[in-house]
C-alpha positions, 0 to 999 in steps of 0.5 A: 411260250412256256407257262411259268412264274419265274422271272428275273425280278422275282426268283422262285422259292421252293420250301423243304419242310423239315421242321426246325431244319426247313430251308429254301431252294432259291431259283432265278438268274443273277443270284450269285451277284445279288447281295440279297441272295446271301442275306439271312445266313448266320454270320461268322468270322470265316467262310470257306468256298469248296469248288473244283478246278473247272468251276473256280475260274468261272465263278470262284471270284464272283462268289468270294466278292459277294460273300466278303460283304458278310464274312471278314475272311473267305477262303477257297478250297479247289478240288480236282474235278470228276466223279473219280475224285469223290474220295477220302483223299479229296475229303481230307483236303477239305478237312486240312484247309478247315484245320489249317485256317483255324475254322470253328463251329460257326464257320460257313461252308459253301459248296460251289460246283456240281454233285461231287462238290456238293456231296463232299462239302455236305459230308465235310460239314456234317463231320467237321466239329460234329457239324458246321453250317453249309450252303449248296450253290449248284452249278450243274443242272443235275445238281440243281434238280437233284443232288443239292436238294434233300441233304444226302452227302457221301463219298464213293468207295471202289465197291459202291457209289455213295456208300459212305456218307450222312444225311445233313441238310444245308441252310439254303440252296441257291440255283442261279440259272445263268451258270447253266449257260456254261455247261457242255452239252453232254453235262446238260443232257446228264442233268436232264436224266434227273429231270426226266425221272420225276415224270414217270415216278410222280407226275405224268403231266410233267412227263407230257410237258418234257416231251413237248419242250425237250428241244428247248431244254437242250438249247438252254431256253431260259423260260423252259429251263426255269420251269424244269428246275422249279418243278423238279425241286417241287417234286423232290421237296414234297418227297423229302418232306415226307421221308427225309431219311429214305425209310420208304417213299424217298426211295422212289427218287432212285428210279434208274439208279440201281442199274445206273450205279452198277454201270458207273462202278463197273466201268470205273467212276467218271467213264460215264457221267452219272446222268448218262448212267441213270438215263440208261438205267431208267430204260433198264428199270422200265424194261424190268417194269414191263416184264414184271407186268406193271408197265405197258410196252408203249410206256417203255418205248415212250420213256426210251424215246424221251431219254434218247431225245435228251441226248442220253444213252439207251443201251447199256455197256457190257461190264464183263464176259458174264455181263448179267452176273457182273451187273447183279454182283454190283447191284447187291451193294446198292443201298436199297438192297436188303439181306442181299436181295436187290430192290428196284424202283419200278414204274407203272402206266399210272405214273406211280413208282414201286420198290420191289425185288425181282428174280435174278433170272428175270433181271438177267434177261433184262440186262441181256436185252438192254446191253450191247 
């Protein structure tokens, strides 16, 4: 039995401390149907739910009914599902709906979906009338433990992932654990990648716990899942509270993402799920950490084994005939790159993360060693 304080009777709350823009992440079961979930939010004449064509049939009407008790008119915008649709065209569909319905500065937006929906809804909220309020209602594990928390919003560009966006915080994040029961196994595993990353960068005790409970997490055992979501949110809240705009510490949350984003862009968005690319990217980043002399070989193998147990790929894809060159080309577009120099999040055996550059030749060796 896993030790955790979350229960159905008392949802957990994790606070993001950002002064006047502070907000809570609420974690529990049955939250979408509970009127108390939506209390305390600003009132407006209209609310707009942004979702996708996979989530809308499952939870759309439920959220519309819940919000109708607080907002006289509730509209729904249904976008196509998938990372490949995280584009200007999809963003404009949100703006079209807001303008056609005469939405004003008080209109509330609700992002009901995974990371793609959350990122685009947040970006739309940041831009429409120079800023309207919004709430994150993440429906995937990945979104609950990572993308819905911290105020990063963006769309993709063919040359780089999440390169066009804004920092814009929600008023609240609602993590209903019941919705995770509908996730396909592949998407659950993708979310586990973002859970796993918190161990090597910040909390080795959490890494120990994940090793003991990985099978329970893959079975969606409620108590284990609740603890994993809560602990992940606690760690991210601590980091974001210290560095909201990623000027320093927050960059450690991108462990595995530099390699992972290259995989996503190189294969074409949507070919691999984001969490799959991050999982493999963590193996590559750990291997680079070892070759940079800060992580033991056993540390690499420990992380590789856990990522594999989570159902994630641990061998990178080939992106071109000259594979290292293609990876390096794509990674130079990464947001952490400075003056064309790629910056990697590396980890050591003490559970600390370091943002460093590495010689191209060494990175190329790692790519060759970690790819088919």
